[in-house]
N, C-alpha and C positions, 0 to 999 in steps of 0.2 A: 272861565273854565279851568285855567291853570291854578287859580286860588282854590277852587273846589277840589281839584285833584290833590293839591298839597294838604288840604284839610283832611280828606279821606285817608291819604297816605299816613298822616300823623296818627289818626285813629287806628289804622291798621297796624302800625308799629307798636302801639300800646296793647291792642287786644291779642296780637300774636307774639308779644314779647315774652320774656322769661316767666312772668306770673301765669300766663295762660298755659305755657308748656308745663310748668310745675303743677298747675291745677289738673291738667289732663293726665299727666303721668302719676301724680299723687293719687287721683281718684282710682286709676287702674291698679296701682300698687295696694291701696287700701282694700279694694274689692278682692284682689288676688290673695291678700293675707286673710281677709274675712272668710274667704272660701277655702282657706288652708291649701292654696296652690292647686285646687282641684282642676281648673281649666288646663294647666300644664300636664298634670298627671293623667288626665282623661282625654288626651289628644287621640289616642287609639279608639276610645269609645266614640268620640266625635266623628271620626271617619266612618266607623261602623254605622252610626246613625244616618250619616249622609247617604251611604250605600243603601241602607234599608228604606230611606225616604224617597227613593226613586219611584216606588210603587204608590199610587194614590190610595188613601184610606177613606173609603166611601162613608164610613161610619163616624168620621171625625169632622168637627167644624172646620171650615176653611174652603177657599176657592181653588187652590192649586196644591200640588204635592209639596212636602217639605223640601225636596230636592229642587223643584222649580222655584220655590221661594228663595232658597240659597243662591241659585244661579241668577235670579233677578237682582238680589243684593250684590252679588259679585259683578254683575253687568255694570252696576253703577260705580263700583270701586276699582275694578281692574280696568284702568284706562291710561290717560296721559301721565298720571302720577307714577305708574310703573315703569315708564320709559323716560319721559322728559323729567319727571320729578326726581327720580333716583339720580339721573345724570346731573341735574342742578345741584342736588345735595352734595355729591362727590366733587363736582367742579368747584364748589365754594367752600366745602368743609374738609375735603380730602377723603381718602379711603376709610378713615375712622367713622365717617358719617353713617356708613352701612351698619356698623356695630350698634349705633344708637337707634337706627331703624329697627334692628332686631329687638332691642330692649323695649322700644315702643310697642312692638307687636306682642311681645310676651306679656306685658301688663295689659295691653289692649285686648287680649283674648278674654280677660276677666271682665273688662268694660263691655265688650260686645256681647258676651254671655248674659250679663245682667240686663243690658238694653233689650235684648230679644226676649228674655224670660219675662220681664215686666210688660213688654208690649203684648205678648200673648196672654199673660195672666189677666191683664186689665183691658183686653180688647172688647169691643162692642159689636153688635149687629146693626148695620145701617138700614136706611129706609128700603134698600133693594134686597135686604136679606143677606148681604155680604159681610164677612168679618173684616173689621178695620181696627187698627191699633197703632201704637207708636208712643213717643215720649209725651205727646199732648194728652193722650188717653190715660197713660200711666200717672201723669200728674193729676189730672181731674179725678180719676177714680181711686188713686192710691193716697194722695195727699189731701183730698177734700176740696170743698168749694172755695176756701180761703186762698187756695193756690191756683185756681183756674186761670188767673191772669198770666201765670208763668207758662202754662200750657199754650195759651193763645199767643204769647210772645214767641215761643218756639215755632208754632205753625206759621206765624207771620214772617219771621226771618227765613224759615225754610222755604216758604212759598215764593218769596222774592229772590233768594239766593239761587234757587234752582234755575231760573231763567238765565242767569249768568254762568255759574260754574258748571251746571249740569246741561246747559243747552248751547248758548252762543259761543262760549269758550271752546266747547268740544267741536261744534261744526266748523268754527274758524280754524282749529287745529287740523281737522280733516282736509279742509280746502287748501290750506297752506302746504301740507305735506304732499297732497296729490298734484298740486301745481309744480312744486319743486322737483318731485321725482318722476312724474309722468306727463307734465305739461298740460294738465287738465285745468281749464279756466275755473276760477272760483264760483262763478254763477252757475256753471254746469254741475259742479259738485253740490252746490246748494239746492238746485232743483231736484236732483236725484235723491238727496238725503231727505228733502221735504216730502217727496212722494212716499218713500219707504217709511218714514216716521209716521206719516198720517195713516198709512195702511195698517201698521202695527197697533197704533194707539186706538183705532176704531174698535178693536177687539178687546180693549181693556186689559185687566191684569191677566186674564187667561191666555190671551194671545201674547202679551209681553213675556209671561212665564214660558210659553211654548217656544218662542224664539230664543229666549235666554238659555233654556236648558239644552238647546242644540248648539247654539253659536258659542256660548262662553266656554264650555269644555273643549270644543274644537280649537278655538283660538289660543286658549291657555296651553294645550298640549303642543300645538304647532310652535308656539313661541318658546316653550321650554325645550323642545326638541332642537330647534335651531341654536339656542343658547348652549345646550349640551354639546352640540357639534363643535361650536367655537371652543368650548372648554377642553374637548378632546384634542383639538388641534394645538392648543396651548397648554396641554396637561402639565408640562414641566414647570410652568409658572404658577400653578395653583397654590402650592405651599407658600411661595413668596407672597402671593396675593393675600392669603389669610394672615400672614405675618404682618403685612402692611396694615390690614384692617385693625388688628388688635393693638399694634404699636401706635398708630395714629389716632386711635380712640382716646388715648390717654397722654399723648405727647404732641407738641406742636409739629406741624408739617412745614418743612422748609420749601422755599420756592424751587421749582424744577420745571424746565421746559417752559410751557405757557402758563403753568400754574403759579399763582402769586403767593402761595403759602397760606397757612391757616392756623389759628390758635385752637386749643382743645374746645373752648367754648363754641367756636364756629362749627366744629364737627358735631357737637352735641345739639346745638340749636337747629342746624339744617337737617340733621338726621332725624330728630324728633318731629320737626315741623313737616318735612316731606313724608315721613312715615304716617303721620296723622292724615295728611292730605290724601295719601294713597289708600289706606285701609278704612278711614272714616270712623275708627273707634273713638267714641266720645261725642260724635255728632248726633247719634241717635237714629240715623237714617235707616240702618239695617232692620230695626224693629218694625218699621212701617211695612217693609216687604214681607218679613217673616210672619207678621200678624195675619197675613192672607193665606198662609200655609196651613194645610190640614194637620191638626195636632190634637192629641189627647193629653199631652203633658207640656206645660210651659218649660220645664227643665229640659226635656228632650229637644224642644225648639231652640233653647239656648245653646245646647251642645252642638246642634247643627250650625247655628248662626256664628258661633265663635270660630268655626273652621274657616269662615270667610277671611278673617284676619290672618290666620295661619297661611292659607293658600296665597292670599294677595301679597303679603310682605315677606314671610319666611321663605316662600317658594319663588314667586314670580319676581319680586324686587331683588332677591338675592341673585337670581340668574342675570338680571341686567347689571347689577353692581360688579359681579365677578367678570363679566365680559368686558366692562369698561377698564377694570384693573389689569387683567391678564394681557390685554392687547396694548396696554400703555396709553390708551387714548385719554384717560382721566387727566393727564398732565398736559394736554394739548392746548389748553386755554379756551376750548369750546365749551358751550353750556347747552343744557336742555336737549331737545330732540336731535339737534345737530351733532352733539357729542355722541349720543347713542348710534346715530347713523354712521358716523365716522368709524366707530369701533367695529360695527358689523361689516362695513365696507372693507376695512383693513383685514378682517379675519376671513370674510367670504367675498372676495372681489367679484364684481359682475353680478352678484345676487343679493348680498347682504343688505345693502342700502334700500333696495326695492322691497325686499321682504319686510324690513323694519317699517317702511312707509305703509305697506298694506296692513301690517299688524296694528300700527298706531291708528289707522283709519277705522279698522274694525273695533278696536278697543274703545275708541271715542264714540263710535255710533252706539254701541251697547250701553255706554254711560248715559247717552241721551235718553234711551228707552227707560233705564232704571230710574233716573231722576225725574222723568215725566210722571211716573207713578207716585214718587215721593211728593212732588209738588202738588199733584192733584189731591192727594189725601190731606195735605196741609190746608189747601183752600176749602176743601169740603168741610173740614173741621170748623173753619171760620164762618163760612156763609151757607153751607148746606149742599146737598147733592145736585141742585140745579146748576151749579157751576161746571159740572162735568164736561158738557159738550163745548161751551165757549172756551173753556180752559184748553181742551185738546186742540181746538182750531188755532188758538193763540200760540200755544206751544209749538205747533207744527210750523207756523209762519215765522216764529223767531229763529228756527233752524236756518231758514234762508237768510234772514237778516244777519245772523252771526257769520255765515259763510262769506259774506261780501263786505263786512265792516271791520274797521280797525278797532281792536277791543281792549287796549291797555286800561282804559278807565273802567270798563265793565268788569274786567278781571279783578281790578283793585276793589271795587264795590262788593262784588260777590265774595271775594276772599274775606272781607270784613264782616259781611253778613253771616258767613260760615262760623266765625268766632262767636257771634251773638247767638247762633243756634246752639252752640256747644254749651254755653253757660247754663241755660235752663235745664238741659239734659243732665249735666254733671251734678247740679244741685239735687235733682230728683233721684239720681243714682245713689248719692250719699245718704239722703233722707230715707230712701226705701231699701237700703242695704239689709236691714233686719228681715224684710220680706224675702229678699233674694236668698239670704242665708237659711231661713226657715224652710222655704220651699225645696231648696237643694238638699238639706239634711233629711227632710221627710221622704223625698224621692229615693235617695240612696238607701235609706233605712228600709223602705219597702222592697228595694231590690235585694237586700240581704236577708229579708224575713223569709220564713218557710212559706211555701206556696199557699197553704190554707190560711195562714195569718195574713199574708199580703192581700188575699182576695177579700178579706173582711174590711180592709182599710179603704178609705176614700181619699183621693188627692186633696190636699189642703188648698183652700182659696182665700 
């Protein structure tokens, strides 16, 4: 087992090494330039689309509202990466890691926009009459039969990775934090999570979307509010915190307190890696959820989808990072969730650590729900709709397994499979960039056209 672990670890170091980080950032930058920075300039439009998407459009194809689709995607991304992931990045790379997380998000918005646009543009209607899409369908329908093996590879890696990174790792994190903070036995947490997961999954994407559109905004607002309270209490340190972020993004960090010091490359590496882990831009998963959303325009779906990266990283991850820095906890020598817990406990004694534990538990649970849908659609693509019920039962049981099992090896394998997921998706994004550009140009040209002229045009497909 030790030899196998070392072998997988060696593969992981390669697939998540500098070439992969360059590939992900490079693809995002390429798309951002190809789109003439439209995702950045259209952030306001994106928020308007999100707000408008709260109301279902009965005349549009799709199973749930665009807002519910975004919340389902956010359910999968806003999770342990926003709390433990940010803390690990700063603990290993210093405050400058947060700057590189921002950079990852800014180029990642273009990546996420393209992923969602292609997923909706090339989506299909399955045997049950439901809309399905994602990188596998974009590859099959956009690149042609010669590339179908690449779509199958994405679906296989995604279907396997989900059981680890989207299921057992999350339930294990919940069980650990509830035991440490509230004394709840892991098996008790596991049973409760299993029952709740099974209840939600029985209702399919409509119930997942209904739960996500209520729970995700609530948890995000509560977490941001608590973080803002900490920042108000330490308001005098905020200017220095930003100075540290920008200084250490380009300068080595000296050892201080329990912090061992870090080179600029470490700040960049951990900032980019944890940024990607948090917002999933480049993995292609968001398109699977957004393809189920009601939509008359793939571009509008893309605008809604890219806001997931903005909310996840620019908003939520920034809150965590600033709390770690202004409280001084970042240099304590702690890592992961323990570091975040220490920061909140320092700022809000008697309340902070328990609030963080509850937040982490809710974040991780919604990630289980979001990834359940991703994995289901991956396996359906590979073997057909008959897999639905056995998959949901198996997924639900794995929640209990994850809660009571030591998962270092599972985390390692799932992390490696995530990288293998990203490669087919990134190849498709580059090859289909002309389609993304054309659809985007046509859409905004129609928006600028006189009403009569716009009415005569049909959306390009």
